[in-house]
C-alpha positions as CSV (number, residue, x, y, z in Angstrom):
1,M,113.8,65.2,186.5
2,A,116.9,67.4,186.3
3,D,117.8,69.5,183.3
4,I,120.7,68.6,181.1
5,E,123.3,71.4,180.9
6,L,125.2,71.9,177.7
7,I,127.1,74.4,175.6
8,C,126.3,75.4,172.1
9,P,129.2,74.4,169.8
10,G,128.4,77.3,167.5
11,C,128.4,80.2,169.9
12,G,129.4,78.9,173.3
13,Q,126.1,79.8,174.9
14,A,125.4,77.8,178.1
15,L,122.0,76.1,177.8
16,E,119.7,73.7,179.6
17,A,117.3,71.2,178.3
18,P,114.8,68.9,180.1
19,E,115.9,65.2,180.3
20,E,113.0,64.1,178.1
21,M,114.7,66.0,175.2
22,A,117.8,63.8,175.4
23,G,118.9,62.6,172.0
24,E,117.0,65.3,170.1
25,T,118.6,67.9,167.8
26,V,117.4,71.4,168.3
27,A,118.4,74.9,167.1
28,C,120.4,77.1,169.5
29,P,118.1,80.0,170.6
30,A,121.1,82.4,170.3
31,C,122.7,81.5,167.0
32,E,120.4,78.8,165.5
33,A,123.2,76.3,165.2
34,P,122.0,72.7,165.4
35,I,122.7,71.2,168.8
36,Q,122.2,67.5,169.7
37,I,121.1,67.2,173.3
38,P,123.3,64.4,174.8
39,A,121.7,61.3,176.3
40,E,123.2,62.2,179.7
41,D,124.3,65.4,181.4
42,P,127.8,66.2,180.0
43,T,128.7,68.2,183.1
44,V,128.6,65.0,185.1
45,F,131.9,63.5,184.1
46,D,133.7,60.7,185.9
47,E,137.2,62.1,186.5
48,G,140.0,59.8,185.5
49,D,137.9,57.9,182.9
50,A,140.3,58.6,180.1
51,S,144.1,58.7,179.9
52,A,144.2,59.5,176.1
53,C,142.0,61.8,174.0
54,P,139.6,59.6,171.9
55,E,139.9,62.2,169.1
56,C,143.7,62.7,168.7
57,G,145.3,60.3,171.1
58,S,147.1,62.9,173.1
59,D,147.8,62.2,176.8
60,L,145.3,63.7,179.2
61,E,145.9,64.8,182.7
62,D,143.9,63.2,185.5
63,G,140.4,64.7,185.7
64,A,140.7,66.4,182.3
65,V,137.4,67.2,180.5
66,L,139.0,69.0,177.5
67,C,141.9,68.0,175.3
68,V,144.2,71.0,175.0
69,A,145.8,69.5,171.9
70,C,142.7,69.3,169.7
71,G,139.8,70.9,171.7
72,Y,137.8,67.6,172.1
73,H,135.4,67.9,175.1
74,L,135.1,64.5,176.8
75,G,131.8,65.3,178.4
76,L,130.1,66.5,175.2
77,G,131.8,63.9,173.0
78,Q,132.8,66.5,170.3
79,K,135.4,69.1,169.4
80,L,134.7,72.6,170.4
81,G,135.2,75.4,167.9
82,T,136.4,78.9,168.3
83,D,135.2,82.2,166.8
84,L,138.7,83.6,166.3
85,G,138.6,85.5,163.1
């Protein structure tokens, strides 16, 4: 079984989890933010699946994985935050 690659929405740390943990919520080892491990590997994204962002409705370029208008990550199924402060 392959590992699921994901990014912590709290700190941006790149992480891996075994497939058998899919669907579980765990604490990020770097920042302790809760992370839900997706059911499938979010890095494997079928290019061209979406023409509009499901979060804000903005047009997406072919092969886009991230909506530049709102920060929604199509592979992770959630908006990404920033630590600008």
